[in-house]
N, C-alpha and C positions, 0 to 999 in steps of 0.2 A: 431667810429670813431677817432686817433690818427692822430696827425699831425707828418709826419717822418723823415719833414723836418722843423730848425726855420726859418724863413720866412728872418730872420739877413744875415744867411749859403747860402741865393739863393741871399739876393741882394748884399752879398759882393763879391759872381761870375761876380756876371752883371758889375756890378765896374771894376772889375779887367779884365774881355776881353769883353768890350765895351756897354754891350748888354744895354736902355737905358725903360723906362715905364712897370720896372716889377709891375702885379699887377695877382692873384690870382682869376683865373674863377671859381675852386670848387677846393675843399681837396684836395693836393700833385699833382696840377695842377696849372702849373706854366706857364705863357707867361710874354714877353717881344720883345722891337724891336731889333733883329741883329744890327750888325755894317752896317748903308749906307743905311738901312731896310724902307721902308714905309709901310707895315705890320706888323702886330707883330706877334711870330711865340713861340710855346710852346721851356720851355726849354729844349737840351739832355736829353734825359733820361741814354745817358753811364755820364752828366756831372752830375746831379743829382746823382745818381752809385756814382762817385768818393767825392763829396764832402760829404754822407753819409758816405764812407769807412773813408775819413778824419779828421771828425768829433767826430762822432758818433754816441748815445741815444740824442735823445732831453732831456728837462725838461723834457716832458708832457708821452713820455716812462719812465722815469727812476722814477715819480711817480707813473705809472703802476706797471712798477718792484717791487717799494719797498713794494706798500701795496697789492699788489700778493704773495710777502713771510712772512709778517708781518700774513695776513689774511691767513695764513698757522699754520704756528708757533702759534696763536691762537685758532685756531680753532685744534690743536692738542692737546696742553695741557687743550682746553675743552672737548675734547673727553676721553682722560683720569681720567674728574675729573669730567664730567657728567655722563663714563663709558655708552656713544650711540656716537656711527657714524657718525648721522649726521652734522653734524657740517663740518664732513672730508666730507661729499656729497658737503652743499653747496663752504668751497672751495676749491672745484676742478669745480664744474659749474664755477667759479669767475676766478679761472686760466684758464679753456679753454677758458672763453670768451675775459682773458688778453691774451693771446696767438696768439691768432685768429686775434684780435685788429696790431696783431703785422707784421702780413701779409701782401706783400706790391704787392701791383697794379700795371702792367705792363702796361700804358695806347700805 
């Protein structure tokens, strides 16, 4: 599983909107205390989507993307040199897993 939001992004949003005591219940599920409230609430999904649209990819997402591209290039070169399709099969499997991790879960 990959993180789709950097904790710094969420903390900045909380400071701007008056939310306090941010904590992560589980991956990509953020809770904090809204202004004037005594019970924590999940960070609104609309706010998370806005943050994601504004900030783009996290460092982890960039790393997975770059590794998928490099792995594909290496697989193509290996396939040509070895005259065997198996490196491409492995690259396809790795890329399928990478793309699946980019799928965001809406809670």
